[in-house]
C-alpha positions in Angstrom: 9.8 10.3 -18.5 6.5 8.8 -19.4 5.4 5.4 -18.3 5.4 4.2 -21.9 9.0 5.4 -22.4 10.0 3.6 -19.2 8.3 0.4 -20.4 10.2 0.6 -23.6 13.5 1.0 -21.8 12.7 -1.9 -19.5 11.8 -4.1 -22.5 15.3 -3.4 -23.9 17.1 -4.4 -20.7 19.2 -7.5 -20.6 17.7 -10.3 -18.4 20.2 -9.7 -15.6 19.3 -6.0 -15.4 15.6 -6.7 -15.6 15.9 -9.1 -12.7 17.8 -6.4 -10.7 15.0 -3.9 -11.5 12.3 -6.4 -10.4 14.2 -7.1 -7.2 14.5 -3.4 -6.5 10.8 -2.8 -7.1 9.8 -5.7 -4.9 12.1 -4.3 -2.2 10.4 -0.9 -2.4 7.0 -2.4 -2.3 8.0 -4.6 0.7 9.3 -1.5 2.6 6.1 0.4 2.0 4.0 -2.6 3.2 6.2 -2.9 6.3 5.6 0.8 7.1 1.9 0.3 6.6 1.9 -2.8 8.8 3.8 -0.9 11.6 1.3 2.0 11.5 -1.7 -0.4 11.5 -0.1 -2.4 14.4 0.4 0.9 16.4 -3.3 1.8 15.9 -4.5 -1.7 16.9 -2.3 -1.7 20.0 -3.5 1.8 21.1 -5.1 1.4 24.5 -6.5 5.0 24.7 -10.3 4.9 24.1 -10.1 8.6 23.0 -8.4 7.4 19.8 -11.0 4.7 19.0 -13.8 5.0 16.5 -17.4 4.3 17.4 -19.4 1.8 15.3 -21.2 4.8 13.8 -18.0 6.5 12.8 -16.7 3.4 11.3 -19.9 2.8 9.4 -19.8 6.3 8.1 -16.2 6.1 7.1 -16.5 2.7 5.4 -20.1 3.4 4.2 -21.1 -0.1 5.2 -24.7 1.0 5.7 -25.2 1.9 2.0 -26.8 -0.6 -0.3 -25.0 -1.4 -3.5 -26.4 0.4 -6.6 
């Protein structure tokens, strides 16, 4: 199903079903964010220096040294 077709179907939902859909989407997004936070927390709490990035690696990864064009 295309996104446009999905939008059309959502537009035709009654208000109760639309709220249920929104709640479901918010729940999915929240679960994804919780998984991301857990993974980030695990990386931050990692005490093994072998897993850490150097400043140079971070700079290369984030390209912080590049000037905007």
